[in-house]
N, C-alpha and C positions, 0 to 999 in steps of 0.2 A: 503492500500500498503504500501511495507518495506521503512522505513526511513532509511537516510544517512545523515551523517552531515558534514559540512564545520566548519571544526575546529577554523579557523581563523577569521570566522564571527561569531561563537557561534549560528548558526542557521543549525535548522533540514528540510530539504526537502525530498518529495518521489523521488523514484529514476526514473520514469519516468515522467520526464518535458515534456514542449510543447517548441519547436523552432517556433519564431513565425514570421521567414522571410517571409512564405507563405504569410501572412497576412498583408505585405505590397507591396511588389511587387516582379518580375523576376520569376514567378513561373505560368504566366496566369492571368486572372482575377478573385480575391476572393471576392465577394461582402461583405460590411458591415455584410448583415443579414446573410452571411455564415460565417464570422468572429467570429460574437458574438456567433453565435452557436458552432463552434469550441472552441471557450473559455470556454462556460459554459459546454459543453460536456465532455470538460477534466478537468475541476477541480471540477463537479458532480461525475468524474471517482477516483478522489484522487492525481489529480496532484497539485503540491503548489509552482513550479517554472517554471518561463515564461520567457524567453530569447529572447530578442528582439536588437534592434540596433536604433541610429539617421537617418541611411540612410536608413532603409527598409521602402519604399516607401515615401521618405525625412518625415519621421516623422509620417506618418500613421500607422503604426503598434503601435509605442509608444501610439499614441493618441486612438486607439481603446480600446488597453489595460487599459488605463487611465480611459475611459468610465466604461468598464467592473469594474474595480476595485470601481469606485464611488457607483455604484450599487450593489455591493456585499461588503459592507464594513467590514463585518465580515469575509470574506474569508480570510483564515491563507497564505496569497501568500508571495514570495518573488521573487520579480522583478528583472533581471539581464540587463543592457542595455549595449550598446557599443558606443564609441566615437573614431573619429580620420579620420574618412573615408569620411568628407564633404570638406576636403581641400587637395590641392596635397600634395603626399606621400613624404614629405621630414622632415627629424629628426627635423629640424628647426620650424615646425610647432607645437612640441608635447611641449608647454608651459604653466605655470601657468594661464596667461590671456587667452590662447584659452580653457583650460580643463574648467575655470568657465563659460565661454561664451557657451561651448557646454552642459556641466551639468545642468546649468541653461536653456536653451532651453529642455533638457530630464525630468526636475523637473516639468515646465509647461506642458509638452506633456502628462506626466504621472498623473500629479495632485499630488507629492510627496514632502513634505518639505525635506527631506532625502532617496537620492536614495540607495536602499539595496545593489547593487553591480555593480561597472561600470566598465566595461573592454576596454583596449585598444583593436582597433579593428585591430588586424595585421596590427603593425606598421613596417617601417622601421625596420631591424635588429639593425642597429646602438642606437635604441631608449632603449633597452633592457640592453644596457651597460651604458646608460646615468644617474648618480645619481640625476642629476637636474629633472629629468623626474618624478623619484620616490620619490623625497622631496616634490613637486609639488601636487602628488597625497596623501601624507601624509598632506598636508597642506588641501587638500579638505577634508579630514577625520576629521583635526583639526576643522574645521570651520562648519561642522556638514550639509555639502552638500552631502556628501555620507558617507555611513556605511563602505564600504570596497572597494577593489577594486583587479582586476585581470586583466589576458591577453589572449585574444584570436590569437592564434600563426598559422603561418603555417608549421613551422620545428620545431622538435624535438629537435636542437640545442637549438632555440629561447627558448623554453619550459624550459630545463635545466637553462638555464641563469635567466629567472625569477622565477624560482622554488627558487632559491639561495637568493633572495630579501626577508627581515624578512617580508616586509608587504604586499605581492601577497598573496591572499586569494586562490587564482583560478587559473587555467589555462584551458582555452578550447583548443580542438585540435581534429582533425577529426581521429575518430577511428572506423571502423566496420571490418566486416568478410573479407573486401577486402582493408583496411589499417591495419597491423599491427606492426610498427616498435613503436611507442608508448609503446609497451608491454616490450620492452626490457630494457629502462632506464627511460622514463619519470613516469610511472606508480610506479615503485618503488619509486624513488627519491620523489614525491609528495607526496607517503604514509610516507615516512621517516619524510617529512617536515613538515606534517601536511596541505598540499595545496590540496584542492579541484579539482578534476579533471571533468571539463564537456563534456561530449563525442559528437561533432557535426557532423554532415551529416553519422547518423549510418546509412542510408540506401542507402548510395552511390549514393545522389539524386535519389531516385526511383528504381536504378539498383535489389537491392535488395528484392523489392517488388517482383519480379518475374514474374509482369504481362506485362514485355517490349518485343518485339522481333525485327527482322530487320525492321519491316516495321513499328512500333511505330513512328512516328513524333509529335513536341513540336510545341507548341503557337510559334509565332513569338518573342514575349516579355517574353518569357521562355528560362533562362539563360542555359538551355539544349539543346535550338537552336544557341544562339547567345556566347557563351562563351564554345565550346568545344577543342578549341586550346586555351584558354587562352587571348582572346580577348578584354574583359571588365575587369576581373581580374583572380587573382591566378588560372590555370587551376587545379589546386588540388580541388577546390570548387565543380567544377563540374562532378560528376560521380567517385568522389575522386583522379579525376587524372588518372582513368584506362578507355583506349578506348574503346568505346560503345560496339563492336561487342566480343572484348576480356571478356568485362563485363558478356556479354551474354552467354559466354561459361563458364565461371568460375560459375555463377548461375546455370546453367545447371545441373553444377556437384553436386552443393549442393542441388538441390531439393530433392531426392532421401532421403537426413537426414532428411526431414521435419516431416515426419507423418503427421495423420491426425488430432490431436489433436490441433494444429494452422496452420497460415499460414505461407507462404516465409518472410514477412516482421516480423512477430511475434518472429520467428526463427532468424533472424538476430537481432533483437532488443535484445532477450535474449541472445545471445552472448556476448555483449557488457555490459548487466546487469553483465554477469558471469565473468569478467574479474575483479581480484583484483586490487582496488583501484580507481575504477571508482564510482564517487559522483552521478553523475546524468547523464543520458543520454536525448537527448532533439532532438526528430523525431518532425516533422514537420507535419503538418495536413490541408487538404484543405476541410474537411468537418467533419460533427459531428462524424460521424460514425468511419472514420479514427482515431481521437481524441480517442475514446473511445476502439478500437483495441487496439492501441497502449498501453493504460493504463492497461489493461489487462493485460499484459506481466508479470506486477509487480508480478502476482500472479501463473505466470505458472511455471511448473519443470524447476531447471537447466537442462543444455544441460548434457549428459554422455560425461565421458572421452573419448568414440569411435567418439562423435558425435564432440568434440571440437578437437579431432586429424586431423581426415578427414576435416575438415575447414581449419588447419594449413596446411595439404598437397596439397589441392586446391590451397591456397596462394602460398604455395613455388614452386608448378609448374607451374602455369599460371601467378602469379600477382606481385609476388616478384621482377622480372625481369624488370618490366615496373616501378614500383612506388618506390619501398623499397629506392633507393638511392638518390632519390629527395625530399623528406621531412624528 
């Protein structure tokens, strides 16, 4: 698998990672056996970057990854987790005392003395401008609790503020064929600063898999059922903020580009991999087959200029009016 580097972490990872939200909660039921199968298949296929969070299944995702790590001590894995969403979202909650408590819990869940990468989990905008927050993160690095830190963001403005911080190693942001705004300023700024880009929601919550239509329904405990209007968290995390019907129209226009040598999902993942400045993309997977197909994208040809131009045209004509100004 192609390797890319987090310069500020001095770590190299496979360009296709694994997002482990599905292994915790909010995507319907994933059994422990299926979760371990996903982890095994991904790592066997060359995945070395796992992204989780302390709130995914109230720690379930972290604990499953911790079990997997313990059973595979020779696997060269970089594990990124997130913190901050276990409390009401006020800037006052982002203190060194809380950071120590949250990272201690994640260290126990993952079975790690030093966490590879800890990300603030889409905190309130005011947090990004607070020097004390980043001083506290620096303290965690000095203490040896974490090797490095980054941020997960909702908006491009938040990302740009974080990139200007000298200690920020990574920015995690939604980037996919239906969300192009980070291409304008965020990815170039991150590249110039040596900040890694973790591209999340690369399949727009499955919209870009090409498997859904107007009759598709999701389980009650799946955020694609209960968060379509942002009832539980930022609506941008569900279908990338694109209305379901509009998203289906966009995918139908993209489908003729795919060809016979890859799936729609693989085409969409390759689009992300081909964007300059992306360090790793983190698709989720509910079963081992999905994990393998995702990892295969790293070895597939890049999209052609004509394919990239058509994706941009579909975005501009259909999607841009709905999402570009919001995030």
